[in-house]
Biotite code that builds the C-alpha atoms (Angstrom):
import biotite.structure as struc

atoms = struc.array([
    struc.Atom([25.949, 109.373, 97.894], chain_id="A", res_id=1, res_name="MET", atom_name="CA", element="C"),
    struc.Atom([26.972, 106.329, 99.901], chain_id="A", res_id=2, res_name="VAL", atom_name="CA", element="C"),
    struc.Atom([24.981, 105.597, 103.043], chain_id="A", res_id=3, res_name="THR", atom_name="CA", element="C"),
    struc.Atom([25.567, 102.987, 105.732], chain_id="A", res_id=4, res_name="PHE", atom_name="CA", element="C"),
    struc.Atom([23.192, 100.873, 107.771], chain_id="A", res_id=5, res_name="ARG", atom_name="CA", element="C"),
    struc.Atom([23.051, 97.669, 109.749], chain_id="A", res_id=6, res_name="LYS", atom_name="CA", element="C"),
    struc.Atom([22.474, 94.683, 107.509], chain_id="A", res_id=7, res_name="ALA", atom_name="CA", element="C"),
    struc.Atom([19.210, 92.761, 107.673], chain_id="A", res_id=8, res_name="THR", atom_name="CA", element="C"),
    struc.Atom([18.520, 89.116, 106.899], chain_id="A", res_id=9, res_name="ALA", atom_name="CA", element="C"),
    struc.Atom([17.089, 90.259, 103.540], chain_id="A", res_id=10, res_name="LYS", atom_name="CA", element="C"),
    struc.Atom([20.572, 91.539, 102.620], chain_id="A", res_id=11, res_name="ASP", atom_name="CA", element="C"),
    struc.Atom([22.295, 88.185, 103.125], chain_id="A", res_id=12, res_name="LEU", atom_name="CA", element="C"),
    struc.Atom([22.156, 86.946, 99.549], chain_id="A", res_id=13, res_name="SER", atom_name="CA", element="C"),
    struc.Atom([23.752, 90.131, 98.207], chain_id="A", res_id=14, res_name="GLU", atom_name="CA", element="C"),
    struc.Atom([26.371, 90.103, 100.986], chain_id="A", res_id=15, res_name="ILE", atom_name="CA", element="C"),
    struc.Atom([27.386, 86.517, 100.217], chain_id="A", res_id=16, res_name="VAL", atom_name="CA", element="C"),
    struc.Atom([27.446, 87.314, 96.488], chain_id="A", res_id=17, res_name="ARG", atom_name="CA", element="C"),
    struc.Atom([29.987, 90.085, 97.159], chain_id="A", res_id=18, res_name="MET", atom_name="CA", element="C"),
    struc.Atom([32.040, 87.877, 99.486], chain_id="A", res_id=19, res_name="LEU", atom_name="CA", element="C"),
    struc.Atom([32.237, 85.191, 96.793], chain_id="A", res_id=20, res_name="ALA", atom_name="CA", element="C"),
    struc.Atom([33.073, 87.611, 93.974], chain_id="A", res_id=21, res_name="ASP", atom_name="CA", element="C"),
    struc.Atom([36.838, 87.175, 93.757], chain_id="A", res_id=22, res_name="ASP", atom_name="CA", element="C"),
    struc.Atom([39.345, 84.337, 93.430], chain_id="A", res_id=23, res_name="ALA", atom_name="CA", element="C"),
    struc.Atom([39.744, 83.710, 97.168], chain_id="A", res_id=24, res_name="LEU", atom_name="CA", element="C"),
    struc.Atom([36.055, 84.225, 97.903], chain_id="A", res_id=25, res_name="GLY", atom_name="CA", element="C"),
    struc.Atom([35.048, 81.638, 95.327], chain_id="A", res_id=26, res_name="ARG", atom_name="CA", element="C"),
    struc.Atom([37.136, 79.098, 97.259], chain_id="A", res_id=27, res_name="GLU", atom_name="CA", element="C"),
    struc.Atom([35.656, 80.024, 100.655], chain_id="A", res_id=28, res_name="ARG", atom_name="CA", element="C"),
    struc.Atom([32.019, 80.928, 100.112], chain_id="A", res_id=29, res_name="GLU", atom_name="CA", element="C"),
    struc.Atom([28.903, 79.134, 98.827], chain_id="A", res_id=30, res_name="ARG", atom_name="CA", element="C"),
    struc.Atom([26.764, 81.592, 96.918], chain_id="A", res_id=31, res_name="TYR", atom_name="CA", element="C"),
    struc.Atom([23.711, 79.447, 96.182], chain_id="A", res_id=32, res_name="GLU", atom_name="CA", element="C"),
    struc.Atom([19.963, 79.875, 96.073], chain_id="A", res_id=33, res_name="ASN", atom_name="CA", element="C"),
    struc.Atom([18.863, 79.222, 98.696], chain_id="A", res_id=34, res_name="PRO", atom_name="CA", element="C"),
    struc.Atom([21.901, 80.133, 100.760], chain_id="A", res_id=35, res_name="LEU", atom_name="CA", element="C"),
    struc.Atom([23.249, 77.482, 103.114], chain_id="A", res_id=36, res_name="PRO", atom_name="CA", element="C"),
    struc.Atom([21.613, 77.785, 106.544], chain_id="A", res_id=37, res_name="GLU", atom_name="CA", element="C"),
    struc.Atom([25.021, 78.489, 108.100], chain_id="A", res_id=38, res_name="SER", atom_name="CA", element="C"),
    struc.Atom([24.903, 82.042, 106.722], chain_id="A", res_id=39, res_name="TYR", atom_name="CA", element="C"),
    struc.Atom([21.552, 82.773, 108.380], chain_id="A", res_id=40, res_name="LEU", atom_name="CA", element="C"),
    struc.Atom([22.764, 81.229, 111.646], chain_id="A", res_id=41, res_name="ASN", atom_name="CA", element="C"),
    struc.Atom([25.873, 83.426, 111.572], chain_id="A", res_id=42, res_name="ALA", atom_name="CA", element="C"),
    struc.Atom([23.795, 86.505, 110.741], chain_id="A", res_id=43, res_name="PHE", atom_name="CA", element="C"),
    struc.Atom([21.434, 85.849, 113.651], chain_id="A", res_id=44, res_name="GLU", atom_name="CA", element="C"),
    struc.Atom([24.364, 85.512, 116.063], chain_id="A", res_id=45, res_name="SER", atom_name="CA", element="C"),
    struc.Atom([25.983, 88.706, 114.797], chain_id="A", res_id=46, res_name="ILE", atom_name="CA", element="C"),
    struc.Atom([22.691, 90.600, 114.893], chain_id="A", res_id=47, res_name="ASP", atom_name="CA", element="C"),
    struc.Atom([21.992, 89.519, 118.485], chain_id="A", res_id=48, res_name="ALA", atom_name="CA", element="C"),
    struc.Atom([25.441, 90.570, 119.746], chain_id="A", res_id=49, res_name="ASP", atom_name="CA", element="C"),
    struc.Atom([25.787, 94.231, 120.724], chain_id="A", res_id=50, res_name="GLU", atom_name="CA", element="C"),
    struc.Atom([29.548, 93.964, 120.126], chain_id="A", res_id=51, res_name="ASN", atom_name="CA", element="C"),
    struc.Atom([29.158, 92.945, 116.479], chain_id="A", res_id=52, res_name="ASN", atom_name="CA", element="C"),
    struc.Atom([27.907, 95.055, 113.599], chain_id="A", res_id=53, res_name="GLU", atom_name="CA", element="C"),
    struc.Atom([27.368, 93.831, 110.050], chain_id="A", res_id=54, res_name="LEU", atom_name="CA", element="C"),
    struc.Atom([27.276, 97.021, 108.006], chain_id="A", res_id=55, res_name="ILE", atom_name="CA", element="C"),
    struc.Atom([26.243, 97.500, 104.384], chain_id="A", res_id=56, res_name="VAL", atom_name="CA", element="C"),
    struc.Atom([27.126, 100.455, 102.176], chain_id="A", res_id=57, res_name="ALA", atom_name="CA", element="C"),
    struc.Atom([24.333, 101.536, 99.845], chain_id="A", res_id=58, res_name="CYS", atom_name="CA", element="C"),
    struc.Atom([23.907, 103.702, 96.776], chain_id="A", res_id=59, res_name="LEU", atom_name="CA", element="C"),
    struc.Atom([20.204, 104.391, 96.997], chain_id="A", res_id=60, res_name="GLY", atom_name="CA", element="C"),
    struc.Atom([18.663, 100.963, 97.620], chain_id="A", res_id=61, res_name="GLU", atom_name="CA", element="C"),
    struc.Atom([21.570, 99.043, 96.031], chain_id="A", res_id=62, res_name="GLU", atom_name="CA", element="C"),
    struc.Atom([24.050, 97.358, 98.379], chain_id="A", res_id=63, res_name="ILE", atom_name="CA", element="C"),
    struc.Atom([27.557, 98.138, 97.141], chain_id="A", res_id=64, res_name="VAL", atom_name="CA", element="C"),
    struc.Atom([29.724, 97.173, 100.111], chain_id="A", res_id=65, res_name="GLY", atom_name="CA", element="C"),
    struc.Atom([29.860, 95.247, 103.355], chain_id="A", res_id=66, res_name="VAL", atom_name="CA", element="C"),
    struc.Atom([32.001, 94.887, 106.461], chain_id="A", res_id=67, res_name="GLN", atom_name="CA", element="C"),
    struc.Atom([31.763, 93.383, 109.915], chain_id="A", res_id=68, res_name="GLN", atom_name="CA", element="C"),
    struc.Atom([33.011, 95.325, 112.934], chain_id="A", res_id=69, res_name="ILE", atom_name="CA", element="C"),
    struc.Atom([33.614, 93.476, 116.196], chain_id="A", res_id=70, res_name="THR", atom_name="CA", element="C"),
    struc.Atom([34.251, 95.318, 119.460], chain_id="A", res_id=71, res_name="PHE", atom_name="CA", element="C"),
    struc.Atom([36.325, 93.413, 122.010], chain_id="A", res_id=72, res_name="THR", atom_name="CA", element="C"),
    struc.Atom([37.224, 94.310, 125.591], chain_id="A", res_id=73, res_name="PRO", atom_name="CA", element="C"),
    struc.Atom([40.804, 93.465, 126.491], chain_id="A", res_id=74, res_name="ASN", atom_name="CA", element="C"),
    struc.Atom([42.817, 93.143, 129.661], chain_id="A", res_id=75, res_name="ILE", atom_name="CA", element="C"),
    struc.Atom([45.825, 94.471, 127.746], chain_id="A", res_id=76, res_name="THR", atom_name="CA", element="C"),
    struc.Atom([46.231, 98.187, 127.145], chain_id="A", res_id=77, res_name="HIS", atom_name="CA", element="C"),
    struc.Atom([44.851, 98.872, 130.617], chain_id="A", res_id=78, res_name="GLN", atom_name="CA", element="C"),
    struc.Atom([41.543, 97.194, 129.932], chain_id="A", res_id=79, res_name="GLY", atom_name="CA", element="C"),
    struc.Atom([40.968, 99.038, 126.660], chain_id="A", res_id=80, res_name="GLY", atom_name="CA", element="C"),
    struc.Atom([38.577, 98.081, 123.892], chain_id="A", res_id=81, res_name="TRP", atom_name="CA", element="C"),
    struc.Atom([39.610, 97.319, 120.333], chain_id="A", res_id=82, res_name="ARG", atom_name="CA", element="C"),
    struc.Atom([37.687, 97.083, 117.096], chain_id="A", res_id=83, res_name="ALA", atom_name="CA", element="C"),
    struc.Atom([38.330, 94.452, 114.447], chain_id="A", res_id=84, res_name="THR", atom_name="CA", element="C"),
    struc.Atom([37.236, 94.866, 110.846], chain_id="A", res_id=85, res_name="ILE", atom_name="CA", element="C"),
    struc.Atom([36.475, 91.690, 108.881], chain_id="A", res_id=86, res_name="GLU", atom_name="CA", element="C"),
    struc.Atom([34.820, 90.670, 105.618], chain_id="A", res_id=87, res_name="GLY", atom_name="CA", element="C"),
    struc.Atom([35.276, 93.959, 103.772], chain_id="A", res_id=88, res_name="VAL", atom_name="CA", element="C"),
    struc.Atom([34.027, 93.822, 100.198], chain_id="A", res_id=89, res_name="ARG", atom_name="CA", element="C"),
    struc.Atom([32.934, 96.313, 97.589], chain_id="A", res_id=90, res_name="THR", atom_name="CA", element="C"),
    struc.Atom([30.718, 95.258, 94.691], chain_id="A", res_id=91, res_name="ALA", atom_name="CA", element="C"),
    struc.Atom([32.991, 94.558, 91.718], chain_id="A", res_id=92, res_name="SER", atom_name="CA", element="C"),
    struc.Atom([31.227, 97.132, 89.513], chain_id="A", res_id=93, res_name="ALA", atom_name="CA", element="C"),
    struc.Atom([31.871, 99.823, 92.140], chain_id="A", res_id=94, res_name="GLU", atom_name="CA", element="C"),
    struc.Atom([35.535, 99.132, 92.959], chain_id="A", res_id=95, res_name="ARG", atom_name="CA", element="C"),
    struc.Atom([37.915, 102.054, 92.605], chain_id="A", res_id=96, res_name="GLY", atom_name="CA", element="C"),
    struc.Atom([35.216, 104.637, 93.337], chain_id="A", res_id=97, res_name="LYS", atom_name="CA", element="C"),
    struc.Atom([36.069, 105.325, 96.988], chain_id="A", res_id=98, res_name="GLY", atom_name="CA", element="C"),
    struc.Atom([33.414, 103.111, 98.576], chain_id="A", res_id=99, res_name="ILE", atom_name="CA", element="C"),
    struc.Atom([36.003, 100.920, 100.311], chain_id="A", res_id=100, res_name="GLY", atom_name="CA", element="C"),
    struc.Atom([37.673, 103.988, 101.846], chain_id="A", res_id=101, res_name="SER", atom_name="CA", element="C"),
    struc.Atom([34.305, 105.217, 103.081], chain_id="A", res_id=102, res_name="LYS", atom_name="CA", element="C"),
    struc.Atom([33.543, 101.792, 104.596], chain_id="A", res_id=103, res_name="LEU", atom_name="CA", element="C"),
    struc.Atom([36.816, 101.835, 106.513], chain_id="A", res_id=104, res_name="ILE", atom_name="CA", element="C"),
    struc.Atom([36.296, 105.430, 107.654], chain_id="A", res_id=105, res_name="GLN", atom_name="CA", element="C"),
    struc.Atom([32.837, 104.426, 108.891], chain_id="A", res_id=106, res_name="TYR", atom_name="CA", element="C"),
    struc.Atom([34.435, 101.619, 110.936], chain_id="A", res_id=107, res_name="ALA", atom_name="CA", element="C"),
    struc.Atom([37.043, 104.000, 112.353], chain_id="A", res_id=108, res_name="ILE", atom_name="CA", element="C"),
    struc.Atom([34.308, 106.452, 113.368], chain_id="A", res_id=109, res_name="ASP", atom_name="CA", element="C"),
    struc.Atom([32.289, 103.637, 115.024], chain_id="A", res_id=110, res_name="ARG", atom_name="CA", element="C"),
    struc.Atom([35.399, 102.491, 116.908], chain_id="A", res_id=111, res_name="ALA", atom_name="CA", element="C"),
    struc.Atom([36.040, 106.010, 118.185], chain_id="A", res_id=112, res_name="LYS", atom_name="CA", element="C"),
    struc.Atom([32.408, 106.335, 119.322], chain_id="A", res_id=113, res_name="LYS", atom_name="CA", element="C"),
    struc.Atom([32.745, 103.048, 121.210], chain_id="A", res_id=114, res_name="ARG", atom_name="CA", element="C"),
    struc.Atom([35.908, 104.282, 122.952], chain_id="A", res_id=115, res_name="GLY", atom_name="CA", element="C"),
    struc.Atom([38.289, 101.838, 121.263], chain_id="A", res_id=116, res_name="CYS", atom_name="CA", element="C"),
    struc.Atom([41.998, 102.541, 121.578], chain_id="A", res_id=117, res_name="HIS", atom_name="CA", element="C"),
    struc.Atom([42.944, 100.577, 118.469], chain_id="A", res_id=118, res_name="ILE", atom_name="CA", element="C"),
    struc.Atom([41.368, 99.292, 115.283], chain_id="A", res_id=119, res_name="ILE", atom_name="CA", element="C"),
    struc.Atom([42.761, 96.254, 113.530], chain_id="A", res_id=120, res_name="GLN", atom_name="CA", element="C"),
    struc.Atom([42.125, 94.048, 110.552], chain_id="A", res_id=121, res_name="LEU", atom_name="CA", element="C"),
    struc.Atom([43.594, 91.134, 108.705], chain_id="A", res_id=122, res_name="THR", atom_name="CA", element="C"),
    struc.Atom([43.737, 90.479, 105.017], chain_id="A", res_id=123, res_name="THR", atom_name="CA", element="C"),
    struc.Atom([45.065, 87.491, 103.163], chain_id="A", res_id=124, res_name="ASP", atom_name="CA", element="C"),
    struc.Atom([48.685, 87.960, 102.066], chain_id="A", res_id=125, res_name="LYS", atom_name="CA", element="C"),
    struc.Atom([47.568, 86.977, 98.548], chain_id="A", res_id=126, res_name="LYS", atom_name="CA", element="C"),
    struc.Atom([45.429, 90.133, 98.396], chain_id="A", res_id=127, res_name="ARG", atom_name="CA", element="C"),
    struc.Atom([48.280, 92.458, 97.446], chain_id="A", res_id=128, res_name="GLU", atom_name="CA", element="C"),
    struc.Atom([45.939, 95.238, 96.271], chain_id="A", res_id=129, res_name="GLU", atom_name="CA", element="C"),
    struc.Atom([44.072, 95.090, 99.586], chain_id="A", res_id=130, res_name="ALA", atom_name="CA", element="C"),
    struc.Atom([47.343, 95.331, 101.516], chain_id="A", res_id=131, res_name="LEU", atom_name="CA", element="C"),
    struc.Atom([48.307, 98.476, 99.587], chain_id="A", res_id=132, res_name="ARG", atom_name="CA", element="C"),
    struc.Atom([44.781, 99.875, 100.062], chain_id="A", res_id=133, res_name="PHE", atom_name="CA", element="C"),
    struc.Atom([44.904, 99.483, 103.856], chain_id="A", res_id=134, res_name="TYR", atom_name="CA", element="C"),
    struc.Atom([48.410, 100.938, 104.026], chain_id="A", res_id=135, res_name="GLU", atom_name="CA", element="C"),
    struc.Atom([47.225, 104.012, 102.078], chain_id="A", res_id=136, res_name="ARG", atom_name="CA", element="C"),
    struc.Atom([44.512, 104.440, 104.715], chain_id="A", res_id=137, res_name="LEU", atom_name="CA", element="C"),
    struc.Atom([47.108, 104.455, 107.522], chain_id="A", res_id=138, res_name="GLY", atom_name="CA", element="C"),
    struc.Atom([47.126, 100.830, 108.678], chain_id="A", res_id=139, res_name="PHE", atom_name="CA", element="C"),
    struc.Atom([50.550, 99.392, 109.458], chain_id="A", res_id=140, res_name="LYS", atom_name="CA", element="C"),
    struc.Atom([51.678, 95.766, 109.537], chain_id="A", res_id=141, res_name="ALA", atom_name="CA", element="C"),
    struc.Atom([53.001, 95.958, 113.119], chain_id="A", res_id=142, res_name="THR", atom_name="CA", element="C"),
    struc.Atom([52.314, 92.340, 114.130], chain_id="A", res_id=143, res_name="HIS", atom_name="CA", element="C"),
    struc.Atom([52.639, 88.939, 112.561], chain_id="A", res_id=144, res_name="GLU", atom_name="CA", element="C"),
    struc.Atom([49.234, 87.259, 112.481], chain_id="A", res_id=145, res_name="GLY", atom_name="CA", element="C"),
    struc.Atom([48.762, 83.526, 112.686], chain_id="A", res_id=146, res_name="MET", atom_name="CA", element="C"),
    struc.Atom([45.777, 81.291, 112.054], chain_id="A", res_id=147, res_name="LYS", atom_name="CA", element="C"),
    struc.Atom([44.958, 77.624, 112.349], chain_id="A", res_id=148, res_name="MET", atom_name="CA", element="C"),
    struc.Atom([42.130, 76.041, 110.372], chain_id="A", res_id=149, res_name="LYS", atom_name="CA", element="C"),
    struc.Atom([39.955, 73.783, 112.501], chain_id="A", res_id=150, res_name="LEU", atom_name="CA", element="C"),
])
């Protein structure tokens, strides 16, 4: 049975390992021992912010998934709140077993509890399987997203 909890600093190494465990992640992440300090700094900022949740999925004591949920107040939509899902990963050995769907459903439930009117996410266009996965869960590509690396 999959359970969910807020991540702790002790979970960081396993989280970064999962983030780095695919072709795009290997380009973006630095899974090293010890981890670069930037990961701990980011974790501390997320952990201190009541509008950010770093959530791990567990099978027993083993971490098998991760996601970050950010809650943002907006002037648009009559001052409504929205939730953004980022950094979703399932451990490679556990992919295809429904853990990713449960992670996303957990985020949807959290967004509803927080009174959000919309939940959104982005995924790299190169992640074709992820795009199909999110569409199966009911997400629609209604907007064109843009980014600029700084």
